[in-house]
C-alpha positions as CSV (number, residue, x, y, z in Angstrom):
1,X,0.0,0.0,0.0
2,X,3.0,2.3,0.5
3,X,3.5,2.3,-3.3
4,X,0.0,3.7,-3.9
5,X,0.5,6.4,-1.4
6,X,3.8,7.4,-3.1
7,X,2.1,7.6,-6.4
8,X,-0.7,9.7,-5.0
9,X,1.8,12.1,-3.4
10,X,3.7,12.3,-6.6
11,X,0.5,13.1,-8.5
12,X,-0.4,15.8,-6.0
13,X,3.0,17.3,-6.3
14,X,2.9,17.4,-10.0
15,X,-0.6,18.9,-9.9
16,X,0.6,21.6,-7.5
17,X,3.6,22.3,-9.8
18,X,1.4,22.7,-12.8
19,X,-1.0,25.0,-11.0
20,X,1.8,27.2,-9.8
21,X,3.1,27.5,-13.3
22,X,-0.3,28.8,-14.4
23,X,-0.1,31.8,-12.0
24,X,2.7,33.3,-14.2
25,X,0.3,34.1,-17.0
26,X,-2.0,37.1,-16.9
27,X,-5.6,36.9,-18.2
28,X,-5.9,39.2,-21.1
29,X,-7.9,42.2,-20.0
30,X,-8.6,43.3,-23.6
31,X,-10.7,40.9,-25.5
32,X,-9.4,39.6,-28.9
33,X,-10.9,42.0,-31.5
34,X,-13.2,39.9,-33.7
35,X,-14.3,42.9,-35.8
36,X,-11.2,42.8,-37.9
37,X,-9.7,40.3,-40.3
38,X,-7.2,38.4,-38.2
39,X,-4.3,36.2,-39.4
40,X,-3.8,32.6,-38.4
41,X,-2.2,32.4,-34.9
42,X,-3.4,35.9,-33.9
43,X,-5.5,34.6,-31.1
44,X,-2.5,32.8,-29.5
45,X,-0.3,35.8,-30.1
46,X,-2.9,38.2,-28.6
47,X,-2.8,36.3,-25.3
48,X,0.9,36.8,-25.0
49,X,0.8,40.6,-25.4
50,X,0.9,43.1,-22.6
51,X,-2.0,45.6,-22.2
52,X,0.1,48.3,-23.9
53,X,0.9,46.0,-26.8
54,X,-2.8,45.1,-27.1
55,X,-3.8,48.7,-27.2
56,X,-1.2,49.5,-29.9
57,X,-2.3,46.4,-31.9
58,X,-5.9,47.7,-31.7
59,X,-4.8,51.0,-33.2
60,X,-3.0,49.2,-36.0
61,X,-6.0,47.0,-36.7
62,X,-8.3,50.0,-36.9
63,X,-6.0,51.5,-39.6
64,X,-6.1,48.2,-41.6
65,X,-2.8,46.9,-40.5
66,X,-1.9,43.6,-38.6
67,X,-1.2,42.7,-35.0
68,X,2.3,41.6,-36.0
69,X,3.1,44.9,-37.6
70,X,2.2,46.7,-34.4
71,X,5.1,44.8,-32.7
72,X,7.7,46.2,-35.1
73,X,9.7,49.1,-33.5
74,X,9.1,52.6,-35.1
75,X,12.3,54.2,-36.4
């Protein structure tokens, strides 16, 4: 029976580790803009952007550009 207890403890430890890793990610406060034509992968990219980057991307989308182009530095 000790083997079953070890497996349960290991499973609980792994679950706790996975849950703690989830706390590093922020929930996106700005919803993905569905009013614009989006490129494949934009939904995944959107979730990785900071609030400032999301706001900038929205401005680019409203001018007919893309989310990715909003990430390019202005010169």
